[in-house]
TIVEXVEX-485749 format. One record per residue: residue number from 1; residue in one letter; z, y, x of N, C-alpha, C, O in turn. Coordinates in steps of 0.2 Angstrom, whole numbers, plus 2048, in hexadecimal, padded with zeros to 3 digits. Layout:
residues N
PT  seq  type   nZ   nY   nX  caZ  caY  caX   cZ   cY   cX   oZ   oY   oX
PT  NUM     A    Z    Y    X    Z    Y    X    Z    Y    X    Z    Y    X
...
This chain:
residues 239
PT  seq  type   nZ   nY   nX  caZ  caY  caX   cZ   cY   cX   oZ   oY   oX
PT    1     M  800  7FA  804  800  800  800  800  806  804  804  807  809
PT    2     K  7FC  80B  803  7FB  811  807  7FE  817  803  800  817  7FD
PT    3     T  800  81C  807  802  823  804  7FD  825  7FF  7F7  825  800
PT    4     D  800  828  7F9  7FC  82A  7F4  7FA  832  7F6  7FE  836  7F6
PT    5     Q  7F3  833  7F6  7F1  839  7F8  7F2  83F  7F4  7F4  844  7F6
PT    6     Q  7F2  83E  7ED  7F3  843  7E8  7FB  845  7E9  7FC  84B  7E8
PT    7     S  7FF  840  7E9  806  842  7EA  808  846  7F0  80C  84A  7F0
PT    8     L  804  844  7F5  805  848  7FC  803  84F  7FB  807  853  7FD
PT    9     D  7FD  850  7F8  7FB  857  7F7  7FF  85B  7F3  801  861  7F4
PT   10     N  802  858  7ED  806  85B  7E9  80D  85D  7EC  80F  862  7EB
PT   11     A  80F  858  7F0  816  85A  7F4  815  860  7F8  81A  864  7F9
PT   12     S  80F  860  7FC  80F  865  801  80F  86C  7FD  811  871  800
PT   13     K  80C  86D  7F7  80C  873  7F4  812  875  7F1  814  87B  7F0
PT   14     S  817  870  7EF  81D  872  7EC  822  874  7F1  828  876  7EF
PT   15     Y  822  873  7F7  827  874  7FC  825  878  802  829  87D  803
PT   16     Y  820  877  805  81E  87A  80B  81E  882  80A  81B  884  805
PT   17     Y  820  886  80F  820  88D  80F  824  890  809  823  896  808
PT   18     S  829  88D  806  82D  88F  801  833  892  805  834  891  80B
PT   19     E  838  895  801  83E  898  804  842  892  806  846  893  80B
PT   20     K  842  88C  803  846  886  805  843  884  80C  847  882  810
PT   21     M  83D  884  80D  83A  883  814  83C  887  819  83E  885  81E
PT   22     T  83D  88E  818  83F  892  81D  846  891  81F  848  891  825
PT   23     T  84A  88F  81A  851  88E  81C  852  887  81F  856  887  824
PT   24     D  84E  882  81D  84E  87C  821  84C  87C  828  84E  879  82D
PT   25     N  847  881  829  844  882  830  84A  885  835  84A  883  83A
PT   26     R  84E  889  832  854  88C  836  858  886  838  85B  886  83D
PT   27     L  859  881  833  85D  87B  835  85A  877  83A  85D  874  83E
PT   28     R  853  876  839  84F  871  83D  84F  873  844  84E  86F  849
PT   29     R  850  87A  846  851  87C  84D  856  878  851  854  876  857
PT   30     F  85B  876  84E  860  872  851  85E  86B  852  860  868  857
PT   31     L  85B  868  84D  858  861  84E  853  861  854  853  85D  858
PT   32     I  84E  866  854  849  866  859  84C  867  860  84A  864  865
PT   33     R  851  86B  860  855  86C  867  858  865  869  858  864  86F
PT   34     R  85B  861  865  85D  85B  867  858  856  869  859  852  86E
PT   35     C  853  856  865  84D  851  867  849  853  86D  846  84E  870
PT   36     L  848  859  86E  843  85B  872  844  859  879  840  858  87E
PT   37     K  84B  859  87B  84D  857  882  84B  850  884  84B  84E  889
PT   38     H  849  84C  87F  847  845  880  83F  845  880  83C  83F  882
PT   39     A  83B  84A  87E  834  84A  87E  831  848  885  833  84B  88A
PT   40     K  82B  845  884  827  844  88A  820  846  889  81E  846  884
PT   41     G  81D  848  88F  816  84A  88E  812  847  893  814  842  896
PT   42     P  80B  848  893  809  84F  890  806  84E  889  804  853  886
PT   43     R  805  848  886  802  847  880  807  845  87A  80B  840  87B
PT   44     V  806  849  875  80B  848  86F  807  847  869  802  84A  868
PT   45     L  809  842  865  807  841  85E  80C  844  859  811  841  859
PT   46     E  80A  848  855  80E  84B  850  80C  848  849  806  84B  847
PT   47     L  810  844  846  80E  841  83F  810  846  83A  816  845  838
PT   48     G  80C  84A  837  80E  84F  832  80F  856  835  811  856  83A
PT   49     F  80D  85A  831  80D  861  833  810  866  82E  80E  865  828
PT   50     M  815  86A  82F  817  86E  82A  815  876  82C  811  878  828
PT   51     D  818  879  831  816  87F  832  815  881  83A  815  887  83C
PT   52     G  815  87B  83E  815  87C  845  81B  87D  849  81B  87E  84F
PT   53     Q  821  87C  846  827  87D  849  828  878  84F  82A  87A  854
PT   54     W  827  872  84E  827  86D  853  821  86E  858  822  86D  85E
PT   55     T  81B  86F  855  815  870  85A  816  875  85F  815  874  865
PT   56     R  819  87B  85D  81A  881  861  81F  87E  867  81E  880  86D
PT   57     E  824  87A  866  828  878  86B  825  873  870  826  874  876
PT   58     F  821  86F  86D  81D  86A  872  818  86E  876  818  86D  87C
PT   59     L  815  873  873  810  877  877  814  87B  87C  811  87D  882
PT   60     S  81A  87D  87B  81E  881  880  81F  87D  886  821  880  88B
PT   61     L  81F  877  886  820  872  88B  819  870  88F  819  86C  893
PT   62     D  814  874  88D  80D  872  88F  80B  86B  88E  807  868  891
PT   63     Y  80D  869  888  80A  862  885  804  863  881  803  869  87E
PT   64     S  800  85F  881  7FA  85F  87C  7FD  85B  875  800  856  876
PT   65     V  7FB  85D  870  7FD  85B  869  7F7  859  865  7F3  85D  863
PT   66     D  7F8  852  862  7F3  850  85D  7F7  850  856  7FD  84D  856
PT   67     I  7F5  854  851  7F8  854  84B  7F5  850  846  7EE  851  845
PT   68     V  7F8  84C  842  7F5  848  83D  7F8  84A  836  7FE  84A  836
PT   69     E  7F4  84C  832  7F7  84F  82B  7F3  84D  826  7ED  84D  826
PT   70     G  7F6  84A  821  7F2  847  81B  7F1  84C  815  7ED  84B  812
PT   71     A  7F6  851  814  7F6  856  80F  7F0  85B  811  7F1  85E  816
PT   72     E  7EC  85C  80C  7E6  861  80E  7E8  868  810  7E6  86B  814
PT   73     K  7ED  86A  80C  7F0  871  80D  7F2  872  814  7F1  877  818
PT   74     Q  7F7  86D  816  7FA  86D  81D  7F5  86C  822  7F5  86F  828
PT   75     Y  7F0  868  821  7EB  867  826  7E7  86D  827  7E5  86F  82D
PT   76     E  7E5  870  822  7E1  877  823  7E5  87C  826  7E2  880  82A
PT   77     T  7EB  87C  825  7F0  881  828  7F0  880  830  7EF  884  834
PT   78     A  7F1  879  831  7F2  877  839  7EB  878  83C  7EB  87B  842
PT   79     A  7E5  876  839  7DF  877  83C  7DD  87F  83D  7DA  880  842
PT   80     G  7DF  883  838  7DE  88A  839  7E2  88D  83F  7E0  891  842
PT   81     M  7E8  88B  83F  7ED  88E  844  7EB  88C  84B  7EC  890  84F
PT   82     Y  7E9  886  84C  7E8  884  853  7E1  883  855  7DF  880  85A
PT   83     A  7DC  885  850  7D5  884  852  7D3  887  859  7CF  884  85C
PT   84     P  7D6  88D  85B  7D4  88F  862  7D7  88C  868  7D6  88D  86E
PT   85     N  7DC  887  866  7E0  884  86C  7DE  87E  86E  7DE  879  86A
PT   86     P  7DC  87D  874  7D9  877  876  7DE  871  877  7DD  86B  878
PT   87     S  7E5  873  877  7EA  86E  878  7EC  86B  871  7F0  867  872
PT   88     V  7E9  86D  86C  7EB  86A  865  7E5  867  862  7E0  86B  861
PT   89     R  7E5  861  85F  7E0  85E  85B  7E4  85D  854  7E9  85A  854
PT   90     V  7E0  85E  84F  7E3  85D  848  7DE  858  844  7D8  859  844
PT   91     F  7E1  853  842  7DE  84E  83E  7E0  84E  837  7E6  84D  835
PT   92     H  7DB  84E  832  7DD  84D  82B  7DC  845  829  7D7  843  828
PT   93     S  7E2  842  829  7E2  83B  828  7E9  839  825  7EE  83C  827
PT   94     L  7E9  834  821  7F0  831  81F  7F2  82D  826  7EE  82B  82A
PT   95     F  7F8  82D  827  7FB  82A  82D  7F9  823  82D  7F7  821  833
PT   96     E  7F8  81F  828  7F6  818  828  7EF  817  82A  7ED  812  82D
PT   97     D  7EB  81C  829  7E4  81C  82B  7E2  81F  832  7DD  81E  834
PT   98     Y  7E7  822  835  7E6  825  83C  7E4  820  841  7E8  81B  842
PT   99     E  7DF  821  845  7DD  81D  84A  7DC  821  851  7D7  824  852
PT  100     P  7E1  821  855  7E1  826  85B  7DC  823  860  7DB  81E  861
PT  101     D  7DA  828  864  7D5  827  869  7D9  827  870  7D5  827  875
PT  102     R  7DF  828  870  7E3  828  876  7EA  826  875  7EC  824  86F
PT  103     K  7EE  825  87A  7F5  823  879  7F9  829  87B  7F7  82E  87E
PT  104     Y  7FF  829  878  804  82F  878  80A  82D  87C  80C  828  87D
PT  105     D  80D  833  87F  813  832  882  819  834  87E  81F  831  87F
PT  106     T  818  838  878  81D  839  873  81A  838  86C  814  83B  86B
PT  107     I  81D  835  868  81B  835  861  820  838  85D  826  835  85D
PT  108     L  81F  83D  859  824  840  854  822  83E  84D  81D  83F  84A
PT  109     A  827  83A  84A  827  838  843  82C  83C  840  832  83A  83E
PT  110     G  82B  842  83E  830  847  83C  830  847  834  82C  84A  831
PT  111     G  835  844  832  837  844  82A  831  841  826  831  842  820
PT  112     M  82D  83C  829  827  83A  825  828  832  823  824  830  81F
PT  113     I  82D  82F  826  82D  828  825  82F  826  81D  82D  822  81A
PT  114     K  833  82B  81B  836  82A  814  830  82B  80E  831  829  809
PT  115     H  82A  82E  811  825  82E  80C  820  828  80C  81C  827  807
PT  116     L  821  823  810  81C  81E  811  81E  818  80D  824  816  80C
PT  117     P  819  815  809  81A  80F  805  81D  809  809  821  806  807
PT  118     E  81A  809  80F  81C  803  813  81D  806  81A  818  805  81F
PT  119     P  823  809  81B  824  80C  822  823  807  828  821  809  82D
PT  120     G  825  801  827  825  7FC  82D  81E  7FB  830  81E  7FA  836
PT  121     L  819  7FB  82B  812  7FA  82E  810  800  833  80D  7FF  838
PT  122     L  812  806  831  810  80C  835  814  80C  83B  812  80E  841
PT  123     L  81B  80B  83A  81F  80B  840  81D  805  845  81D  807  84B
PT  124     G  81A  800  843  817  7FB  848  811  7FD  84B  810  7FC  851
PT  125     K  80D  801  847  807  804  84B  808  809  850  805  809  855
PT  126     M  80E  80D  84F  80F  812  853  811  80F  85A  80F  813  85F
PT  127     K  813  809  85B  815  806  861  80E  805  865  80E  806  86C
PT  128     E  809  804  862  802  803  865  7FF  80A  868  7FB  80A  86C
PT  129     W  802  80F  865  7FF  816  866  803  819  86C  801  81E  86E
PT  130     L  808  816  86E  80D  819  873  80C  816  87A  80B  810  87B
PT  131     N  80C  81A  87F  80C  818  886  812  814  887  817  814  884
PT  132     E  812  80F  88C  818  80B  88D  81E  80E  88F  824  80C  88D
PT  133     S  81E  814  892  824  818  893  825  81E  88E  82A  822  88F
PT  134     G  821  81E  889  822  823  884  828  822  87F  82B  81D  87F
PT  135     I  829  827  87B  82F  827  876  82C  829  86F  827  82C  86E
PT  136     L  830  826  86A  82F  828  863  835  82C  861  83B  82A  862
PT  137     I  834  832  85E  839  836  85B  838  836  854  833  838  851
PT  138     A  83D  833  851  83C  832  849  842  835  846  848  835  848
PT  139     T  841  839  841  846  83D  83D  846  83C  836  840  83A  833
PT  140     T  84B  83D  832  84B  83C  82B  851  840  828  857  840  82C
PT  141     P  851  843  822  857  845  81F  85C  840  81E  85A  83A  81D
PT  142     N  862  841  81F  868  83D  81E  86A  83C  816  86C  840  813
PT  143     G  868  836  814  86A  834  80D  871  834  80B  873  835  805
PT  144     A  876  834  810  87D  834  80F  880  83B  812  886  83B  814
PT  145     S  87C  840  812  87E  847  814  884  84A  810  885  848  80A
PT  146     L  887  84F  813  88C  852  80F  88A  855  809  88E  854  804
PT  147     H  885  859  809  883  85C  803  881  857  7FD  881  858  7F7
PT  148     R  87E  851  7FF  87D  84C  7FA  883  849  7F7  884  847  7F1
PT  149     R  888  848  7FC  88F  846  7F9  892  84B  7F4  895  849  7EF
PT  150     V  891  851  7F6  894  856  7F2  890  856  7EB  893  857  7E6
PT  151     G  889  856  7EB  885  855  7E5  887  84F  7E1  887  850  7DB
PT  152     T  889  84A  7E4  88B  844  7E0  892  846  7DC  892  844  7D6
PT  153     Y  897  849  7DF  89D  84A  7DC  89C  850  7D6  8A0  851  7D2
PT  154     M  896  854  7D7  895  859  7D2  891  856  7CC  890  859  7C7
PT  155     G  88F  84F  7CD  88B  84C  7C8  884  84D  7C8  880  84B  7C3
PT  156     I  881  850  7CD  87A  851  7CE  877  84B  7D0  871  84A  7CE
PT  157     L  87A  847  7D4  878  840  7D6  87D  83B  7D4  883  83C  7D3
PT  158     E  87A  835  7D2  87F  82F  7D1  882  82D  7D8  888  82A  7D8
PT  159     S  87E  82D  7DD  880  82B  7E4  87D  82F  7E9  877  831  7E7
PT  160     P  87F  830  7EF  87C  834  7F3  875  832  7F5  871  837  7F7
PT  161     E  873  82C  7F5  86D  82A  7F7  868  829  7F1  862  826  7F2
PT  162     D  869  82B  7EC  864  82C  7E6  85F  831  7E8  860  836  7EB
PT  163     L  859  830  7E5  854  835  7E6  855  83B  7E1  856  83A  7DB
PT  164     T  855  841  7E4  856  847  7E0  84F  849  7DD  84A  846  7DF
PT  165     E  84F  84E  7D9  849  851  7D6  845  854  7DC  83F  854  7DD
PT  166     A  849  857  7E1  845  85A  7E7  842  854  7EB  83D  855  7EE
PT  167     D  845  84E  7EC  842  849  7EF  83C  847  7EC  837  846  7EF
PT  168     R  83C  846  7E5  836  844  7E2  830  849  7E3  82A  848  7E3
PT  169     A  832  850  7E3  82D  855  7E3  829  855  7EA  824  857  7EA
PT  170     V  82D  853  7EF  829  852  7F6  827  84B  7F7  826  84A  7FD
PT  171     A  827  847  7F2  824  840  7F3  828  83C  7F7  826  837  7FB
PT  172     N  82F  83D  7F8  833  838  7FB  834  832  7F7  835  832  7F1
PT  173     L  833  82C  7FA  834  826  7F7  83A  822  7F8  83C  81E  7F4
PT  174     R  83E  825  7FD  845  822  7FE  848  827  803  845  82C  806
PT  175     V  84F  826  804  853  82A  809  856  825  80D  857  81F  80B
PT  176     Y  858  827  813  85B  823  818  862  825  81A  863  82C  81A
PT  177     N  867  821  81B  86D  823  81F  86C  821  826  867  81E  828
PT  178     R  871  822  82B  870  820  832  86F  818  833  86B  817  837
PT  179     Y  872  814  82E  871  80D  82F  86B  80A  82D  867  806  830
PT  180     T  868  80D  827  862  80A  824  85C  80D  828  857  80A  829
PT  181     F  85D  813  82B  857  816  82F  857  812  836  851  810  838
PT  182     R  85C  810  839  85C  80C  83F  85A  805  83D  856  802  841
PT  183     K  85B  802  837  859  7FC  835  851  7FC  835  84E  7F7  837
PT  184     E  84F  801  832  847  802  831  844  802  838  83F  7FF  838
PT  185     L  847  806  83C  843  806  843  844  7FF  847  83F  7FD  84A
PT  186     L  84A  7FC  846  84B  7F6  84A  846  7F0  847  843  7EC  84B
PT  187     K  846  7F0  841  841  7EB  83D  83A  7EC  83F  837  7E7  840
PT  188     A  838  7F2  841  831  7F3  843  830  7F2  84B  82B  7F3  84D
PT  189     G  836  7F0  84E  835  7EE  855  837  7F3  85A  835  7F3  860
PT  190     W  83A  7F9  858  83B  7FE  85C  842  7FD  860  847  7FA  85C
PT  191     N  843  800  866  84A  800  869  84D  807  868  84A  80C  86B
PT  192     V  852  807  864  855  80E  862  85A  810  868  85F  80C  868
PT  193     V  858  814  86C  85D  816  872  862  81C  870  867  81C  873
PT  194     E  860  820  86B  865  825  869  864  826  861  85E  827  85F
PT  195     L  869  826  85D  868  828  856  86F  82C  854  874  829  855
PT  196     S  86D  832  852  873  836  850  871  83A  84A  86C  83A  847
PT  197     G  876  83F  848  874  844  843  874  84B  846  876  84C  84B
PT  198     C  872  84F  841  871  856  843  872  85B  83D  86F  859  838
PT  199     G  876  860  83E  877  865  839  87B  863  833  87D  85D  832
PT  200     L  87E  868  830  883  866  82A  881  86B  825  881  871  826
PT  201     K  880  868  81F  87F  86C  819  884  86B  814  884  866  811
PT  202     P  889  870  813  88E  86F  80E  88B  86F  807  88E  86C  802
PT  203     V  886  873  806  883  874  7FF  87B  874  800  879  872  805
PT  204     S  878  875  7FB  870  874  7FB  86D  87A  7FF  870  87F  801
PT  205     T  867  878  801  863  87D  805  863  884  802  864  889  805
PT  206     E  861  884  7FB  861  88A  7F8  867  88E  7F8  867  894  7F9
PT  207     Q  86D  88B  7F8  873  88E  7F8  875  891  7FF  879  895  800
PT  208     M  871  88E  804  873  890  80B  86E  896  80D  86F  898  813
PT  209     T  869  898  809  865  89D  80B  869  8A4  80C  86D  8A6  809
PT  210     G  868  8A7  812  86B  8AD  814  871  8AB  818  874  8B0  81B
PT  211     W  873  8A5  819  879  8A4  81E  877  8A5  825  871  8A5  827
PT  212     S  87B  8A8  829  87A  8AA  830  878  8A5  834  87A  89F  833
PT  213     D  874  8A7  83A  873  8A2  83F  879  89F  842  87A  899  844
PT  214     E  87E  8A3  843  884  8A1  846  888  89C  842  88B  897  845
PT  215     L  888  89D  83B  88B  898  837  887  891  837  88A  88C  837
PT  216     L  881  892  837  87D  88B  837  87E  888  83E  87E  882  83E
PT  217     E  87E  88C  843  880  889  84A  886  885  84A  887  880  84D
PT  218     A  88B  889  847  892  886  847  892  87F  843  895  87A  845
PT  219     L  88E  87F  83D  88E  879  839  88A  873  83D  88C  86E  83C
PT  220     D  885  875  841  882  870  845  887  86D  84A  887  867  84B
PT  221     R  88B  871  84D  890  86F  852  895  86A  84F  897  865  852
PT  222     V  897  86C  849  89C  868  845  898  861  843  89C  85C  843
PT  223     S  892  861  842  88F  85B  841  88F  855  846  88F  84F  845
PT  224     D  891  857  84C  892  853  852  898  84F  850  899  849  852
PT  225     E  89D  852  84D  8A3  84E  84B  8A3  84B  844  8A7  846  843
PT  226     L  89E  84C  840  89D  849  83A  896  846  839  892  848  834
PT  227     V  894  842  83D  88D  840  83E  88B  83C  837  885  83D  835
PT  228     E  88F  839  834  88E  835  82E  88C  83A  828  888  838  823
PT  229     Y  88E  840  829  88D  845  823  887  84A  825  886  84F  821
PT  230     S  884  849  82B  87F  84E  82D  879  84F  829  878  84B  824
PT  231     W  876  854  82A  870  856  825  86A  851  827  867  84F  823
PT  232     Y  868  851  82E  863  84D  830  865  847  835  86A  848  838
PT  233     I  861  842  835  862  83D  83A  85C  83D  83E  856  83E  83C
PT  234     Y  85D  83C  845  858  83B  84A  859  835  84E  85E  833  84F
PT  235     A  853  832  850  853  82C  854  84E  82C  85A  849  82F  859
PT  236     I  851  82B  860  84C  82A  865  84B  823  867  850  81F  868
PT  237     C  845  821  867  843  81A  868  83E  819  86D  83A  81D  86F
PT  238     V  83E  813  870  839  810  875  837  80A  873  83A  806  86E
PT  239     K  831  807  876  82F  801  874  833  7FB  876  832  7F5  876
């Protein structure tokens, strides 16, 4: 079973470049900071494109980046943004259909595994796309995060890992906690060398709009003490 193209296109229109996206990008800086120290170059494969937040960081390290994006809107944005840049190639393809013409030193699977009908199949393919010494950076929202737990006690969710209306709007098929995310990666044959959490959201993204950078930084530091409650999960994997 493959990703549904229509659902993908609808999801991109409902979320990207919204105020919610702006707030999440401020939080995502902490995630990128933690993961980027593991990145290897010079060739990076970025599975999924939002607004170039990850791409800019890879380019700052003088890496070349191949971007694969299935949503037409995001493909057009990436293609237009990087058309003059010889270090970036942009491919309009579902992840499952992508056939690379090179091997990579880093593959970024940023928040995209939860969208896949059969994640194990693509995770297995990724190993073939990676150089022997390369790494996979895989990230996903934490289904057991603090704000989901709060939402459960408020009656918004029956349990923290239920799909919300927001999950369905962006075509999420499931959510992961630290243990189920690790299990998914191990089942596909990856060696998980580091798995942890990042960021802390006491309330929803919308309610955090306007919070200061200093407060968000402090919450990120607290997430080191409360990994199970963190906003996002990241895994550093090798073959």
